[in-house]
C-alpha positions, -999 to 999 in steps of 0.1 A, spaced: 121 22 129 92 33 107 69 59 122 32 64 112 25 91 87 5 121 99 -30 120 86 -31 158 81 2 159 62 3 168 26 14 143 0 47 160 -3 54 159 34 44 122 35 68 114 7 97 133 23 92 122 59 82 85 53 111 79 30 137 96 52 172 80 48 174 80 87 149 52 89 165 18 96 159 -7 68 176 -42 67 200 -52 39 228 -35 21 232 1 8 209 8 -21 224 8 -56 238 41 -69 223 59 -99 187 58 -111 164 28 -108 135 28 -133 100 20 -120 68 22 -139 32 10 -137 27 -19 -162 -9 -32 -155 -37 -23 -131 -65 -48 -125 -96 -45 -104 -119 -18 -92 -91 9 -94 -81 1 -130 -85 38 -140 -73 54 -108 -36 46 -104 -18 72 -123 19 73 -113 47 57 -94 80 75 -84 112 62 -69 126 82 -40 161 98 -41 187 72 -31 164 44 -42 153 39 -6 116 34 -16 88 46 -39 54 60 -38 23 49 -56 -2 77 -63 -39 72 -70 -73 85 -66 -90 70 -35 -113 40 -35 -133 21 -9 -160 -2 2 -195 5 17 -227 -12 29 -261 1 39 -282 29 26 -275 38 -10 -249 11 -16 -248 -18 -41 -240 -54 -32 -207 -54 -51 -195 -23 -31 -189 -44 1 -155 -56 -12 -130 -37 -34 -97 -51 -46 -69 -36 -67 -39 -52 -82 -10 -32 -95 19 -47 -116 51 -27 -115 82 -29 -137 114 -23 -117 146 -21 -136 171 -29 -108 208 -34 -115 216 -70 -124 239 -74 -93 212 -62 -69 180 -77 -54 153 -59 -35 123 -65 -13 94 -45 3 105 -37 39 75 -17 49 44 2 38 28 35 49 -8 43 38 -38 62 51 -76 66 46 -108 71 66 -137 50 79 -173 57 89 -188 27 106 -221 25 123 -223 7 157 -220 -30 151 -204 -27 116 -169 -39 108 -144 -30 81 -108 -36 70 -80 -25 48 -54 -50 35 -21 -46 17 1 -74 2 30 -76 -22 47 -104 -41 67 -111 -72 48 -124 -102 48 -162 -101 56 -164 -64 32 -166 -34 24 -135 -14 45 -135 17 40 -100 30 4 -92 39 -11 -70 65 -48 -65 74 -61 -37 97 -96 -40 111 -120 -13 123 -151 -17 145 -180 6 147 -189 31 160 -159 46 142 -157 78 122 -123 93 116 -92 91 96 -66 64 100 -30 58 91 -9 26 92 29 20 90 36 -17 85 71 -31 91 80 -65 77 105 -85 98 139 -89 80 136 -127 81 103 -126 62 114 -103 34 108 -118 -1 136 -106 -24 134 -104 -61 151 -134 -79 186 -125 -89 191 -125 -127 154 -124 -134 129 -97 -143 96 -103 -127 68 -78 -121 63 -66 -85 27 -71 -77 9 -48 -52 -25 -57 -38 -47 -32 -20 -82 -41 -7 -110 -28 15 -141 -44 29 -171 -37 51 -197 -59 68 -229 -46 83 -226 -69 113 -252 -61 139 -259 -27 124 -291 -21 104 -282 -16 67 -316 -4 59 -312 27 81 -274 31 84 -244 34 60 -209 22 67 -177 26 47 -139 22 47 -119 43 23 -83 39 11 -70 73 2 -66 108 15 -85 118 47 -77 155 39 -67 172 6 -49 167 -18 -71 142 -36 -43 118 -45 -37 88 -22 0 82 -15 11 47 -6 47 46 5 68 15 0 102 12 18 128 -10 0 155 -33 13 184 -40 -10 210 -68 -12 239 -77 -35 234 -108 -56 259 -136 -53 288 -133 -78 283 -156 -108 
């Protein structure tokens, strides 16, 4: 079972612990050898922030690294800052006789919400040209002022595997949002941030992979 990443952990510790081979992931044994993964396109508010993606040893998952981003309302904010959405397209060169799916996601951030304000963080993934089937939203209610970490697990029956024999981009969506609610935006400020609560300054989103063999053709 996946366990939540520690907020105070370093990026290296998060990568090593969250992608431990001891974690139970549905499907078959991952393919041997190297699986190439790279960022193809980034859209949205974070277009200049996502800088690297790395496959874990054993092809059990990967991490997406980026500078943090977030949403805010209230004093000093602009109307378009209440919602932030990022879309990342990845190229994954999986062996032709294997298919893969996102089995879980670990990520962290912080929130500072005045009493009466509400915020959320949302993650979703899908293959280009197909509907998003794995989506999770986590909500926060003010007063709230601390770091948070989430470890989502997708049920094996809901996993969306890449089409066998096709190369489609894996699309990752990350979003944050804040509503003033009953708080007074003229005197208070509220925010939700995706990214590191403590240094280093690079946010690490960990994606766990499930693999299956494609049917023989």
